[in-house]
N, C-alpha and C positions, 0 to 999 in steps of 0.2 A: 504494500500500500504506500504509494507516494503521497507526500503532503501536497495539497493544492497550492497554487501561487499565493492565494489569499492567506493560507495558513503560514506559509513561509514569511510573507511580509509581516504578519502578526508577530511571529517569533523574532524577526529582526528588529521590531520596534522595542523589544526588551533591552536591546543594547543601548538605546538612547533615552528610554523612559526614566522618570524619577523613581528611584527604588529605595527600599528599606531592607538591606541584606541582613540576614540572621547573624552573620559574622563578617567583620571587616576583612579585607584582603590581607592586611598585616597579621590579623589573628590566624587566618588560614595558613599563611606561610610559617608562622611560629609553631602551629599545631603539626604541620607536616615535618618540620625539622625535628621536633620532639619525637615523633613517630619513628623517623629514621634513626635517631640517636639511641632510642630505647630498644630498637628491634634486635640488636646483637646478632644479626644474621652472619653466618660464616659459610663460605662456599669453598669446597675443596675439589680440585681437579683429580679425577681418578681414571685408571684405564677403562676402556669401554667394556672389557670382559669382566670387570669387577662390579658393574652396575647390577644391583639386585633387581630381579624380575624382568630383566631384558636379556635377549638371547640373539645369537647370530644363527639364522636358519640355514638349511642346506642350499636354499636358492640364493644365498648371499645377501639377505636382507636382515636388518636388525629390527626386532619388534618386541612388544610387550607380551609377557606370558598369558595375559588375559585376552589377547587379541584386540584389545581396545587401544585408545590413544593413537599415536602415529607410528609409522614404520619408516626406517631409513633405507632408501634403495638407490641404486645407481641409475643415472639417466645419461644417455648418449645423444647429443644434439648433432644431427647430421648436416643440417644447413641452418644458418641463422640469418635473420633479417637485419641487414645494415648495422651489424655489431662490430666491435673491434677485431673479433676473430670470426671472419665470415665463413670459414670452413667447418665450424662447429667445435665441440669440446665434450668431455666427460665430467660429470660431477655427481656427488650424492645429493639427494633431495628428501624432504620430509613429506610424507603422504598420509593424510587423515583417512580413516575408514569412510568410504563413500564420498570422499573429498569435502564433506561438510564438517566444518570445525566445531562451531558451537553458537551460543547466544551472546550477543553484546547488547545489554539492555540499560537504558537510562530512564530513571523515574523522575517525573516533574510534579511539583505540588506548590500551590500558593501558600506562602508563609508571610505573615505581616502584610498581606495584600500584595505581595511581590512574588513572581514566579521563581522557584528554586529548583535545583537539580541535585539528586542524591549521588554523591561520588564516594569512592572507596579508596583508601590508601592501601594498595595491593602489592604484595611481594611476589616477584617472579625471579627465579635464579639468574636469568640473563639480563635483568633490568640494570641499566646504568643507575647507580645509587641504590640498587636492590628494590626500593619501594617507589612506586609512581602512582599518581592519581588516576584512577580507572573508572569506567562506568559502574553503575549500581550492580549490574551483573556482568561478569566476564567469565564464562565457563564453557569448556568443551562439552560435547554431548557425552563423552566418556566420563567426565567428572559428574555430569548431571545424573548419569546412570550409576554413579558411585562405583565405577570399576576399580578405583583405588581403595575402596573400603572405608572411605573417610566420611565427613559430615555432609549434610544436605547443603545445597547452595542457598545462601541467604537471599531473600526477596525474590526467589525464582517464581513463586506462585503468582506474583503480579503479572509476570510476562507469559506464563502458561495459561492463565485464566484472567485476562484483563477485565472483562465485564463483571465477573463474579467478585473481583476485588475493587470495583468502583473506579475503573480506569478507562480513559479514552485513548485510542490508538492515534498517535500523531504520525508516526513513521514506522513502517515494517517492510524491510526489503533485504535481499541477500546482498552483501557487500564483499568485494574481492579482497584477498590478502596479498602480501608481497610475493611476487612470482619468481624471484631469483633463487629462493631456497625452499619454498613451499609449493608443492605441485597441485595446481588447480584448486587450491583451497578457497573456501568462501565461508563467511559467517552470517548468521541471521541478525541483522541490526534492528533494534526495536526502541522507539522512544514513546513512552506512555505519559499521560497526565492523570494523576490521581485526583478525582473530583469529589471524593467522599469527605465528610466532616471530621472523621476520626483522625487522631494523631498516629504517626508511624514511628514506632520505637526503633532507635538506632544504637549501635554500639560505638565504642571510642574510635574505631578506625573508619567511621563514616562521617560525612559532613554534608550539609545543604549549602550549595553555592548558587549564585545567580549565573545566568548565561554570560553576562559581562565579565564576571570574575573568572569563569573558565577560560574565556578568550584572552583575558589579561595574563593568566598563568601559563598559557601556551607559549608566551614569550619568555618565560623563565627557563633556566637551563635544565632540560630533560625532566621536568616536573610532571607534566601531563603526558600520559602514555598514548601510543598511536591509536588505540581503539576509541578512547574518549575523543581525541581529535577528529577521528573519522565520523563519529556520530553527530558532531556539531558542525561538520564541514559544510553542510548544505544550508546552514543559516547565515 
């Protein structure tokens, strides 16, 4: 579902309208720095054959023992279009089951009569600075199915059942991923507006930001992650 031009113009007016944000941008930056400082994340590089629950198959592909998540497989490019190496090359690529990655969901709600968006300070092992500001929901379908044996994805029910959870769909569309390392991958991008009167309880790693604040923080050094940038790119 693509937003109408009228809906896009309405969203863009948020960038110039008088607002009453729940937190100042200075407070958001301070909160983010505290999250990063307190995270105590450590990443250790280990040999591929020491990765638990990952195996090298007889067909030369690396995959998870559950059959979920991605697999690493070799790709041979025989001809390339107008690239530096026009005769092609070989490289490993990451391939998701069915090529569908997961859900990227951003939840909107009016607070203090001002539209806000729920973002998450999310850890990913490959992130610059380890933690970046991400959409409300950023989860692969493998994670949603709990193939890792972990917890339920927070706020997922809003995006699985919008009407039941008093939400209006603003944007719902498949969005492409980076194609240099990820083969044919796409994610389901969803932006919802919660129109119910009830409050939404959030934990310490979530914050409500205005659209203007998100756009401002995109200019900071690697603070907003690519998926959140992607979801607000049409505004």
